[in-house]
C-alpha positions as CSV (number, residue, x, y, z in Angstrom):
1,M,94.3,106.9,110.2
2,Q,96.8,106.9,113.1
3,N,100.1,105.2,113.2
4,E,102.4,104.6,116.2
5,P,105.9,103.8,114.9
6,S,108.8,104.0,117.2
7,L,111.6,104.3,114.7
8,N,114.4,106.5,116.1
9,G,111.9,108.2,118.4
10,L,109.9,109.7,115.5
11,A,106.6,111.0,116.7
12,S,103.5,109.2,115.5
13,T,101.5,110.8,112.6
14,I,97.9,111.7,111.9
15,Q,97.2,111.3,108.2
16,E,94.1,112.7,106.5
17,R,92.8,113.1,103.0
18,R,89.8,115.1,101.7
19,I,88.8,115.7,98.1
20,D,86.5,118.4,96.6
21,S,85.5,117.5,93.1
22,D,83.3,119.1,90.4
23,Q,82.4,117.4,87.2
24,Y,80.4,118.5,84.1
25,S,79.8,116.4,81.0
26,N,77.6,116.6,78.0
27,E,77.0,114.2,75.0
28,L,75.2,114.7,71.7
29,Q,74.2,111.8,69.5
30,L,72.8,111.5,66.0
31,N,71.3,108.1,65.0
32,Y,70.6,106.7,61.6
33,D,68.7,103.4,61.1
34,T,67.6,101.6,58.0
35,D,67.0,97.9,57.1
36,H,70.7,97.5,56.2
37,V,72.6,100.3,58.0
38,N,72.7,101.4,61.6
39,A,74.9,104.3,62.5
40,V,75.6,106.7,65.2
41,L,77.6,110.0,65.2
42,G,78.3,111.9,68.4
43,A,80.3,114.5,70.3
44,Y,81.3,114.5,74.0
45,Y,82.6,117.1,76.4
46,F,83.9,116.5,79.9
47,N,85.5,118.8,82.5
48,E,86.6,117.8,86.0
49,Q,88.3,119.9,88.7
50,Q,89.7,118.1,91.8
51,N,91.1,119.7,94.9
52,P,92.6,117.0,97.1
53,I,93.8,118.1,100.5
54,D,96.4,115.8,102.1
55,S,97.9,116.4,105.5
56,V,100.3,114.5,107.7
57,G,100.6,115.9,111.3
58,F,102.7,115.4,114.4
59,K,101.6,113.7,117.6
60,R,101.1,116.1,120.5
61,R,104.4,117.0,122.0
62,S,106.3,120.1,123.1
63,G,108.4,120.2,120.0
64,N,105.3,121.2,118.0
65,A,105.2,124.6,119.6
66,Q,108.1,125.6,117.5
67,S,106.3,125.0,114.3
68,P,104.7,128.5,113.9
69,A,108.1,130.0,114.7
70,I,109.7,128.0,112.0
71,L,107.1,129.2,109.5
72,A,107.6,132.8,110.6
73,R,111.4,132.5,110.3
74,D,111.0,131.3,106.7
75,N,108.6,134.1,105.9
76,I,105.6,131.7,105.4
77,P,102.4,133.2,106.7
78,L,100.7,130.9,109.2
79,D,97.3,131.5,107.6
80,L,98.8,130.0,104.3
81,A,99.7,126.8,106.2
82,Y,96.2,126.6,107.6
83,N,94.6,127.3,104.2
84,L,96.6,124.5,102.6
85,C,95.5,122.1,105.3
86,G,91.9,123.2,104.8
87,Y,91.3,124.4,108.3
88,G,92.8,126.4,111.2
89,P,92.5,126.2,115.0
90,G,89.2,128.0,115.1
91,S,87.4,125.6,112.6
92,T,88.0,122.2,114.3
93,T,88.1,120.8,117.8
94,G,89.2,117.8,119.6
95,G,92.0,115.2,119.5
96,S,95.0,115.5,117.2
97,A,93.1,117.1,114.4
98,I,93.8,120.6,115.8
99,I,97.6,120.2,115.8
100,T,98.7,123.0,113.5
101,P,100.5,123.6,111.4
102,K,100.8,120.0,110.0
103,R,104.2,118.5,109.1
104,V,103.0,118.1,105.5
105,C,100.0,119.9,103.8
106,T,99.3,119.7,100.1
107,R,96.3,121.3,98.5
108,S,96.4,120.2,94.9
109,N,94.6,121.6,91.9
110,L,93.9,119.0,89.2
111,E,91.9,119.7,86.1
112,T,91.0,117.7,83.0
113,T,89.1,119.0,80.0
114,A,88.2,116.4,77.3
115,Y,86.6,116.6,73.9
116,A,85.8,113.7,71.7
117,I,84.1,112.9,68.4
118,F,83.0,109.4,67.8
119,G,81.1,107.3,65.3
120,Q,80.1,103.8,64.4
121,A,78.2,102.1,61.6
122,N,77.0,98.5,61.1
123,F,76.5,97.5,57.5
124,D,74.4,94.4,56.5
125,L,76.1,92.9,53.5
126,G,72.9,91.3,52.5
127,M,72.1,94.5,50.7
128,I,74.9,93.7,48.3
129,S,74.0,90.0,47.6
130,P,71.5,87.6,49.0
131,G,74.3,85.1,49.4
132,L,75.8,87.4,52.1
133,E,72.6,87.5,54.1
134,G,73.3,87.4,57.9
135,L,76.9,88.8,57.4
136,S,77.6,92.3,58.6
137,V,80.6,94.5,59.3
138,K,81.2,97.2,61.9
139,L,83.4,100.3,61.4
140,G,83.9,102.9,64.1
141,G,86.4,105.2,65.7
142,R,86.9,107.9,68.3
143,Y,89.1,111.0,68.2
144,S,90.0,112.2,71.7
145,H,91.6,115.5,72.8
146,E,92.4,116.0,76.5
147,E,94.1,118.8,78.3
148,V,95.5,118.0,81.8
149,M,96.7,120.6,84.3
150,S,98.1,120.0,87.8
151,E,99.4,122.2,90.6
152,N,100.7,120.9,94.0
153,P,101.4,123.8,96.4
154,G,102.1,122.8,100.0
155,I,104.0,123.2,103.2
156,V,106.6,120.6,104.3
157,I,108.3,120.8,107.7
158,R,111.2,118.3,107.9
159,Y,111.1,116.7,111.3
160,S,114.4,115.5,112.8
161,P,114.1,112.2,114.8
162,T,117.6,112.9,116.3
163,A,116.6,116.3,117.5
164,P,112.9,116.1,118.4
165,N,112.5,119.7,119.5
166,Q,114.0,121.1,116.3
167,H,112.9,121.2,112.7
168,L,114.9,121.3,109.5
169,P,114.2,124.0,106.9
170,T,110.6,124.4,105.8
171,L,109.7,123.8,102.1
172,N,106.9,125.7,100.4
173,P,106.2,124.6,96.8
174,T,103.8,127.1,95.3
175,A,101.0,126.7,92.8
176,A,103.0,128.7,90.2
177,G,106.1,126.7,90.8
178,T,104.4,123.4,90.3
179,H,102.1,124.3,87.5
180,T,102.2,121.7,84.7
181,E,100.1,121.2,81.6
182,R,100.0,118.5,79.0
183,T,97.8,117.9,76.0
184,F,97.0,114.4,74.6
185,E,95.4,113.4,71.3
186,D,94.6,110.1,69.9
187,F,92.4,108.3,67.4
188,T,91.2,104.8,68.3
189,P,89.5,102.6,65.6
190,E,87.2,99.7,66.0
191,V,86.4,97.1,63.2
192,G,84.5,93.9,63.4
193,V,82.6,91.3,61.5
194,Q,79.7,89.1,62.6
195,W,77.8,86.2,61.0
196,E,74.3,85.4,62.1
197,V,74.2,81.7,61.1
198,N,70.6,81.4,62.1
199,P,68.3,83.2,64.6
200,D,69.9,81.2,67.5
201,L,73.6,81.4,66.6
202,L,75.9,84.4,66.1
203,L,79.7,84.4,65.5
204,Y,81.8,87.5,65.7
205,Y,85.3,89.0,65.6
206,T,86.3,92.5,66.8
207,Y,89.5,94.5,66.8
208,S,89.6,97.6,68.9
209,E,92.0,100.1,70.3
210,G,91.7,102.2,73.5
211,F,93.3,105.3,75.0
212,K,93.5,106.8,78.4
213,A,95.1,110.2,78.8
214,G,98.0,110.9,81.2
215,S,97.1,112.0,84.7
216,G,98.6,114.5,87.1
217,E,100.3,113.3,90.3
218,N,98.8,114.4,93.6
219,A,101.9,114.9,95.7
220,S,103.6,117.9,97.4
221,G,105.7,119.8,94.9
222,S,105.2,117.3,92.1
223,T,105.2,118.4,88.5
224,T,104.5,115.0,87.1
225,I,101.9,114.2,84.5
226,V,102.4,110.7,83.3
227,D,102.2,109.5,79.7
228,P,98.9,108.0,78.3
229,E,97.9,104.3,78.3
230,T,97.1,102.7,74.9
231,I,95.6,99.2,74.4
232,S,94.9,97.0,71.3
233,N,92.5,94.1,71.7
234,H,91.4,91.1,69.6
235,E,88.2,89.3,70.5
236,V,86.4,86.4,69.0
237,G,83.1,85.0,70.3
238,V,79.9,83.1,69.9
239,K,76.3,83.8,71.2
240,A,73.9,80.9,71.1
241,T,70.4,80.1,72.2
242,L,69.6,76.4,72.8
243,L,67.1,73.9,74.0
244,D,64.0,75.7,72.8
245,Q,65.3,79.0,74.2
246,R,65.7,77.6,77.7
247,L,69.5,78.0,77.6
248,T,71.6,81.0,76.5
249,V,75.3,80.7,76.2
250,N,77.9,83.5,75.4
251,A,81.6,82.6,75.0
252,A,84.5,84.8,74.1
253,A,88.3,84.6,73.8
254,Y,90.5,87.7,73.8
255,S,94.1,88.9,73.7
256,Y,95.3,92.4,74.4
257,E,98.5,94.4,74.7
258,L,98.6,97.5,76.9
259,E,101.4,100.1,76.8
260,G,102.0,102.7,79.5
261,L,99.9,101.3,82.4
262,Q,99.7,104.1,85.0
263,L,100.8,102.9,88.5
264,N,101.7,104.6,91.7
265,K,103.5,103.6,94.9
266,T,105.1,105.3,97.9
267,I,108.7,104.8,99.2
268,S,110.5,106.1,102.2
269,G,112.8,109.1,101.9
270,G,112.6,112.7,101.0
271,P,112.0,115.8,103.2
272,T,108.5,114.5,104.1
273,G,109.7,111.1,105.1
274,Y,108.0,109.5,102.1
275,T,108.2,110.0,98.3
276,T,105.4,109.1,95.9
277,I,106.2,107.6,92.5
278,F,103.6,107.9,89.7
279,Q,104.9,106.2,86.5
280,N,104.1,104.2,83.4
281,A,104.7,100.5,83.3
282,A,106.3,99.8,79.9
283,K,104.1,97.0,78.7
284,T,101.5,94.4,79.8
285,S,99.6,91.8,78.0
286,A,96.8,89.3,78.6
287,N,95.0,86.3,77.1
288,G,91.7,85.1,78.4
289,V,88.4,83.4,77.9
290,E,85.0,84.2,79.3
291,L,81.8,82.2,79.5
292,E,78.4,83.3,80.7
293,F,75.1,81.4,80.6
294,F,71.4,81.7,81.6
295,A,69.2,78.6,82.0
296,R,65.5,78.1,82.7
297,P,65.0,74.3,83.2
298,T,61.5,74.8,84.6
299,D,59.0,77.7,84.9
300,V,59.9,78.1,88.6
301,F,63.6,77.6,88.6
302,R,66.3,79.7,86.9
303,F,70.0,79.9,87.2
304,S,72.8,81.8,85.6
305,G,76.6,82.2,86.0
306,G,79.9,83.2,84.5
307,L,83.4,81.8,84.3
308,S,86.6,83.7,83.3
309,Y,90.2,82.7,83.0
310,T,92.8,85.4,82.5
311,D,96.6,85.3,82.1
312,A,97.7,88.9,82.6
313,T,101.4,89.7,83.1
314,F,103.9,92.5,82.8
315,D,106.0,92.1,79.7
316,D,108.4,94.9,80.6
317,Y,108.4,97.0,83.8
318,L,111.5,98.5,85.5
319,T,110.6,99.9,88.9
320,I,111.8,100.2,92.5
321,D,110.5,98.0,95.3
322,P,109.3,100.1,98.3
323,L,109.6,97.2,100.7
324,A,113.1,96.1,99.9
325,P,115.2,96.6,103.1
326,Q,117.8,98.7,101.4
327,N,115.0,101.1,100.2
328,V,113.3,101.3,103.5
329,S,116.6,102.5,105.0
330,G,116.0,105.8,103.3
331,G,119.1,106.2,101.2
332,T,121.3,109.3,101.3
333,P,120.4,111.5,104.2
334,Y,118.6,114.8,103.6
335,N,120.8,117.9,103.0
336,A,119.2,121.2,102.0
337,T,122.0,121.9,99.5
338,T,123.5,118.7,98.2
339,N,120.5,116.4,98.5
340,P,117.2,118.3,99.1
341,D,115.0,115.5,97.8
342,P,116.4,112.1,98.9
343,T,114.6,109.0,97.8
344,A,115.2,105.3,97.9
345,F,116.9,105.6,94.5
346,G,120.0,106.6,96.4
347,A,120.0,103.7,98.8
348,P,123.0,101.4,98.7
349,G,122.1,98.2,96.8
350,G,118.8,99.7,95.7
351,G,117.8,100.4,92.1
352,N,115.2,99.1,89.7
353,L,113.9,95.6,89.4
354,Q,112.6,94.0,86.1
355,L,109.1,92.7,86.8
356,A,108.5,91.0,83.4
357,G,106.5,87.9,84.0
358,N,104.8,89.1,87.2
359,K,101.0,89.1,87.5
360,V,99.1,92.4,87.0
361,R,97.5,93.9,90.0
362,N,93.9,92.9,91.0
363,T,93.6,90.2,88.3
364,P,92.8,86.7,89.4
365,D,93.6,83.8,87.1
366,L,90.2,82.2,87.7
367,A,86.9,83.7,88.7
368,W,83.4,82.3,88.6
369,S,79.9,83.1,89.9
370,L,76.6,81.3,90.1
371,H,73.1,82.7,90.8
372,G,69.9,80.7,91.3
373,E,66.2,81.6,91.7
374,L,63.4,79.4,92.9
375,D,59.8,80.5,93.0
376,L,58.1,79.1,96.1
377,P,54.4,78.1,95.4
378,F,53.0,79.4,98.6
379,A,49.8,81.5,98.8
380,M,50.8,85.1,99.4
381,P,48.7,88.2,100.3
382,M,47.9,90.6,97.5
383,D,48.6,88.0,94.9
384,G,52.3,88.3,95.6
385,S,55.2,86.0,94.9
386,L,57.9,84.5,97.1
387,M,61.3,83.7,95.8
388,L,64.4,82.0,97.2
389,Q,67.7,83.3,95.8
390,G,71.3,82.0,96.3
391,D,74.6,83.2,95.1
392,A,78.1,81.8,95.0
393,S,81.3,83.5,93.8
394,H,84.9,82.5,93.7
395,K,88.3,84.1,92.9
396,S,91.7,82.6,92.8
397,Q,94.6,84.4,94.5
398,V,94.7,88.1,93.7
399,F,97.9,90.2,94.0
400,F,97.4,93.8,95.1
401,S,100.9,94.9,94.0
402,E,103.1,94.2,91.0
403,F,105.7,92.5,93.1
404,E,103.7,89.3,93.4
405,R,104.1,88.9,97.2
406,D,101.7,86.7,99.3
407,I,101.6,89.4,102.0
408,E,100.2,91.8,99.5
409,S,97.6,89.5,98.2
410,S,94.3,87.8,98.9
411,D,94.1,84.0,99.1
412,A,91.6,82.2,96.9
413,Y,88.1,82.3,98.3
414,T,84.5,81.3,97.7
415,V,81.6,83.3,99.2
416,F,77.9,82.3,99.5
417,D,74.9,84.6,99.9
418,A,71.2,83.9,100.2
419,S,67.9,85.8,100.4
420,L,64.2,85.3,100.6
421,V,62.3,87.9,98.5
422,Y,58.6,88.8,98.6
423,E,57.0,91.1,96.0
424,S,53.4,92.1,95.8
425,G,51.3,91.4,92.7
426,D,51.3,95.0,91.6
427,G,55.1,95.3,92.2
428,A,54.6,98.2,94.6
429,I,55.9,96.4,97.7
430,R,59.1,94.4,98.0
431,G,60.6,92.9,101.1
432,Q,63.8,90.9,101.5
433,L,65.4,88.8,104.2
434,W,69.1,88.4,103.3
435,V,72.5,87.1,104.6
436,K,75.8,87.7,102.9
437,N,79.1,85.9,103.3
438,I,77.4,83.0,105.0
439,G,80.6,81.3,105.9
440,D,82.0,84.5,107.6
441,E,85.1,84.3,105.4
442,E,88.0,86.7,106.2
443,I,88.8,88.2,102.8
444,R,91.3,90.9,102.0
445,S,90.1,93.5,99.5
446,S,93.3,95.5,99.3
447,T,96.6,96.2,100.9
448,F,98.7,99.4,101.1
449,A,102.2,100.3,102.1
450,L,102.6,103.2,104.6
451,A,106.1,104.6,104.0
452,T,105.9,107.0,107.0
453,G,105.1,104.1,109.3
454,R,107.2,101.5,107.6
455,L,104.3,99.1,107.6
456,I,101.7,97.4,105.4
457,G,98.0,98.0,105.9
458,V,95.1,95.9,104.8
459,T,91.4,96.4,104.3
460,Y,88.8,93.5,104.4
461,L,85.5,92.8,102.7
462,P,82.5,92.8,105.1
463,P,82.2,89.7,107.4
464,R,78.9,87.8,107.6
465,T,76.1,90.3,107.5
466,Y,72.3,89.8,107.6
467,G,69.3,92.0,107.6
468,V,65.8,93.0,106.3
469,S,65.1,95.3,103.5
470,L,61.6,96.8,102.7
471,G,60.7,99.0,99.8
472,Y,57.6,100.7,98.3
473,R,57.4,101.9,94.8
474,F,55.1,104.9,94.3
């Protein structure tokens, strides 16, 4: 990613991110099944180690030649700067990638170790009385224990736009100086009741709780590990099979409250030119309904689909807006003694906004999808089959940030896909002609704010694409 801002003569930046990650998990389950009781008891272990490398470099210019001298002056070995960036001059070639040392290099160490014990049992109350036949209850729970560790060593060279051939003091947060650990524990229950009115109709209600442990922040010098998220959810629903089993309908309504939603953003300011904020939104809630169906009107025609409506909003969230003009201005200037870590919190007229009532990120009010399949009665080689498929999907406006701005959103859209599928009689050969996004709609998939460039970026879903796929099953 390369940006070319011209603010106060600040050189453009080369930004890069790489992540090395190792994961290990193991799960053990014991199952018990009888005519009236179904139960499972299990244990789970998970360990993940992540080592993200983030670097922000200078554009080529004569002022960069002073960087090694600045490091030497501050008694920071040059090979340390290279190691934190993940490479040195001898390990990469070409373009701006070899500009060393970078303005910012962070090589984080993030580790999570999780243990859990869980269990669930379904009891058929018909074993108590024949009058309770078809009625059952569900009891379950999960105990979670997670240990989170983060370290964010790095190199930060503060660039001065007013003196482009000079650098302000270099910062060097160390692994030991940023080492942070937190332990999280929680028990999350689940209870429910269901009534099988007859073999084609089922009614149910479920109450459940969820837990997500706090996470470490990946940012130079950060010692932040945020608080956990917790959620409580009520759901009531019906599952029905109709019209001589040619139509299946599932419907559900739910309501949840979520405390401590983990969100991050980037604002301008600080020695690096930007400051990351990783925090918990106080409270969010949602109410919604979902409907899904599968229909087989004839032996050669099938269609299915789903519809959801969700009203998800923040109930309480005090936070800062990174795009407010007073915050972009950068706040109180950097000073190594009196203000070594300036952020937009110090900007005149800045401060927190209350976002209660705003929509939650990436949650459209309305979404629906439809899928159809038609078997074509043409003679095919090897006793194969030919099928025409079509898909349509729709989403209403989606906001990508909690500030509910149109510029950080995707307009409502509908996408159509189609394909022609051949499969041999033995299932070994499968070929497909396909086209996606037939209308060539321009659809935003996300937006992001770049504090170092004072701009908003956007990514898009693929445009109209088409192709041929061929597979053979051995």
